[in-house]
C-alpha positions as CSV (number, residue, x, y, z in Angstrom):
1,M,19.4,3.0,-10.5
2,Y,15.7,3.8,-11.3
3,P,14.2,0.4,-10.3
4,V,16.4,0.4,-7.2
5,L,15.0,3.7,-6.0
6,I,11.5,2.6,-6.7
7,L,12.1,-0.6,-4.7
8,L,13.5,1.5,-1.9
9,A,10.4,3.8,-1.9
10,Q,8.1,0.7,-1.9
11,A,10.2,-0.9,0.8
12,F,9.7,2.1,3.1
13,Y,5.9,1.9,2.4
14,S,5.7,-1.9,3.0
15,V,7.8,-1.8,6.1
16,S,5.7,1.1,7.4
17,D,2.6,-1.0,6.8
18,L,4.1,-4.0,8.5
19,L,5.1,-2.0,11.6
20,K,1.7,-0.4,11.8
21,K,0.1,-3.8,11.7
22,M,2.5,-5.1,14.4
23,A,2.2,-2.0,16.6
24,F,-1.5,-1.6,16.5
25,R,-2.9,-5.1,16.2
26,D,-4.3,-5.0,19.7
27,L,-5.7,-1.4,19.4
28,E,-8.8,-0.2,17.7
29,F,-8.7,2.9,15.5
30,S,-9.6,6.2,17.2
31,P,-8.6,9.8,16.6
32,A,-6.3,9.5,19.7
33,L,-4.3,6.9,17.8
34,L,-3.0,9.7,15.6
35,T,-1.0,11.2,18.4
36,N,0.5,7.9,19.6
37,P,4.3,8.0,19.3
38,R,4.3,4.6,17.6
39,F,1.9,5.9,14.9
40,V,4.1,9.0,14.4
41,G,7.2,6.8,14.0
42,V,5.8,4.5,11.4
43,T,4.3,7.4,9.6
44,L,7.8,9.0,9.3
45,I,9.0,5.8,7.6
46,A,6.2,6.1,5.1
47,V,7.2,9.8,4.6
48,L,10.7,8.5,3.7
49,G,9.1,6.4,1.0
50,F,7.1,9.4,-0.2
51,L,10.3,11.5,-0.5
52,V,12.1,8.8,-2.5
53,Q,9.0,8.4,-4.7
54,L,8.9,12.2,-5.3
55,Y,12.6,12.1,-6.3
56,V,11.9,9.3,-8.8
57,L,8.8,11.1,-10.2
58,S,10.9,14.3,-10.7
59,R,13.1,12.3,-13.1
60,Y,11.0,9.5,-14.7
61,D,7.6,9.0,-16.2
62,L,4.7,8.5,-13.9
63,S,3.3,5.5,-15.9
64,R,6.5,3.5,-15.5
65,T,7.1,4.5,-11.9
66,A,3.5,3.5,-11.0
67,I,3.9,0.2,-12.7
68,F,7.1,-0.7,-10.8
69,M,5.7,0.6,-7.5
70,G,2.7,-1.8,-8.1
71,I,4.9,-4.7,-8.9
72,F,7.2,-4.2,-5.9
73,A,4.1,-3.7,-3.6
74,L,2.7,-7.0,-4.9
75,I,5.9,-8.8,-4.1
76,L,7.0,-7.1,-0.8
77,S,3.6,-6.9,1.0
78,P,2.7,-10.6,1.0
79,L,6.3,-11.7,1.5
80,L,6.6,-9.5,4.7
81,A,3.2,-10.7,5.9
82,V,4.2,-14.4,5.5
83,L,7.8,-14.0,6.8
84,V,7.2,-11.6,9.7
85,L,3.5,-11.9,10.7
86,H,3.3,-15.6,9.9
87,E,0.2,-15.1,7.8
88,K,-0.8,-17.9,5.6
89,L,-1.3,-17.7,1.8
90,S,-2.6,-20.7,-0.1
91,P,-1.1,-21.8,-3.4
92,L,-4.1,-20.2,-5.0
93,N,-3.3,-16.9,-3.2
94,W,0.3,-17.0,-4.5
95,L,-1.0,-17.7,-8.0
96,G,-3.2,-14.6,-7.7
97,V,-0.2,-12.6,-6.6
98,G,1.8,-13.9,-9.6
99,L,-1.1,-13.2,-12.0
100,A,-1.4,-9.7,-10.6
101,I,2.3,-9.0,-11.2
102,V,1.9,-10.3,-14.8
103,A,-1.2,-8.1,-15.3
104,V,0.7,-5.0,-14.0
105,A,3.6,-5.8,-16.2
106,L,1.4,-6.2,-19.2
107,V,-0.1,-2.8,-18.7
108,N,3.4,-1.4,-19.2
109,A,4.2,-3.6,-22.2
110,K,4.6,-1.8,-25.5
């Protein structure tokens, strides 16, 4: 259950980032953007991720939770960028993603 909840939290964060990118790709940042209904909506999605993460942190170690959040972020963010935004990652970029995942996993190794 623990990794599933962490994946859910990170999915909320990653989807929020994706929607922010899609909603605001034609807009420049300004303080007025903070009151835009689209901004408020995607921020609420990130808040859901935060609440799930708080729940997980109340029951599990920070070190393990942070490691899994990092791994899931490294997987979900580029996948969503490629599949939804049609961004291009070279084989070398994918190798970097893989090595980053290995590095994060090694930090958690005992």
